C-alpha positions, -999 to +999 in steps of 0.1 A: -161-437-538-147-469-530-158-486-499-149-517-475-172-544-472-170-564-441-178-600-449-209-615-438-209-638-409-231-666-412-228-690-388-233-659-366-265-648-386-280-681-379-271-680-342-288-641-339-313-652-355-324-687-334-319-672-306-311-631-299-347-630-281-335-653-258-300-640-249-317-608-244-298-592-277-264-593-260-253-591-295-237-567-317-232-579-354-214-557-385-245-564-405-277-550-418-307-577-415-329-582-448-357-562-446-379-585-467-382-629-464-362-648-482-338-614-489-300-616-477-284-598-452-262-570-457-226-561-446-222-523-429-202-502-458-183-472-444-203-438-456-236-460-463-269-454-447-275-485-429-237-469-414-250-438-409-284-447-393-264-465-364-237-433-362-272-418-352-285-445-324-249-438-304-256-425-271-226-393-271-223-382-310-206-406-336-198-393-367-171-393-394-149-365-396-142-375-434-142-404-459-118-422-437-119-409-403-146-420-374-151-401-344-168-421-318-183-403-288-181-418-247-188-405-214-156-390-210-143-381-247-138-391-278-122-423-296-110-416-333-103-441-360-085-436-390-083-456-420-048-465-432-035-465-472-040-478-502-077-469-495-083-485-527-068-516-518-090-533-490-065-562-485-032-538-481-048-509-459-070-512-429-105-494-430-128-486-400-167-486-401-188-478-376-214-510-369-233-497-330-244-496-297-257-515-273-272-498-242-274-531-225-239-538-229-230-503-230-204-512-260-198-502-291-187-523-323-167-505-346-155-529-375-119-534-390-108-545-421-070-551-414-052-566-440-072-590-452-082-597-417-121-588-411-125-578-374-133-553-347-132-537-314-154-528-284-153-493-274-161-491-239-188-462-234-185-461-195-140-462-196-131-451-230-106-482-232-110-509-268-116-545-265-109-566-288-142-576-307-144-592-344-172-585-373-197-597-344-200-602-306-224-627-292-221-616-251-231-643-225-264-634-199-243-628-169-223-602-194-191-612-182-178-634-211-183-629-247-176-648-282-162-629-314-160-637-348-136-632-373-132-639-409-094-639-423-095-634-455-095-670-479-097-688-445-125-715-447-149-707-416-138-678-397-117-678-360-143-679-329-122-667-291-137-663-267-132-636-238-138-624-199-155-590-204-122-572-195-106-589-232-082-617-217-086-637-241-097-674-225-099-697-258-095-695-297-106-720-322-126-722-347-172-720-354-165-761-369-153-791-352-117-803-361-103-839-359-078-845-328-052-836-346-064-807-362-056-813-393-090-822-407-126-805-406-154-823-392-182-803-390-180-775-410-192-739-396-225-745-417-239-770-399-225-752-369-253-739-356-278-723-330-243-708-312-261-702-273-250-700-240-260-727-214-273-720-182-240-721-167-226-697-199-207-715-215-208-715-254-228-743-268-240-751-304-261-778-323-241-796-349-264-807-378-246-846-392-248-869-420-283-887-421-302-856-406-286-861-371-280-837-343-259-831-319-256-807-287-216-796-280-203-776-252-175-757-250-160-765-216-122-777-198-116-818-206-101-841-185-065-817-190-081-786-181-084-775-215-115-756-236-124-781-262-159-791-279-174-814-257-181-844-261-160-854-290-176-858-323-156-882-347-179-887-377 
């Protein structure tokens, strides 16, 4: 039995472990947390015990109709998610895995491996509509914005996107700090930690710089009205 394994979003795991309590658990991820200190977290796999446990937590029944087909219920019906062949070539086909449900947000996260892009979609439990998601999503405290993480195969670091609750994308970048010309990485994902929301519902992160220094950056509009991580870091 082949399994599609979703890549673990390292930066997001740092986010969840550092700030899950403060954000009221407004996060969903395609990861099963480690049961013992020091052990690694594990990506949710199709037809694994981790997926089965999450399927059982869905409010309107969610189940596998077969090896390559998921059914997820919402308030007014069901959604079907079908894998696409070739099934034994994870970087060529499409595969789905059920990653969980948030009763606070009233959304399901369904992971999607799409020809080398490891991402996901959100299923709105009230309307049945599908919204863009990722391997992991982090909602703002007022629940009107969310960040998604997705991993293209071979890319160094994840793609980070900011959406309105209705699925309109406001910004796209990386979980890193780039040079002004966008050609080099100044601070990589490993050193951009504790992603969170400030008191104005703006994404914020702590940068770990050379010499043991740290700096806080906020995704906000610059003098030209463009969203960017500010203040600029020129290390």
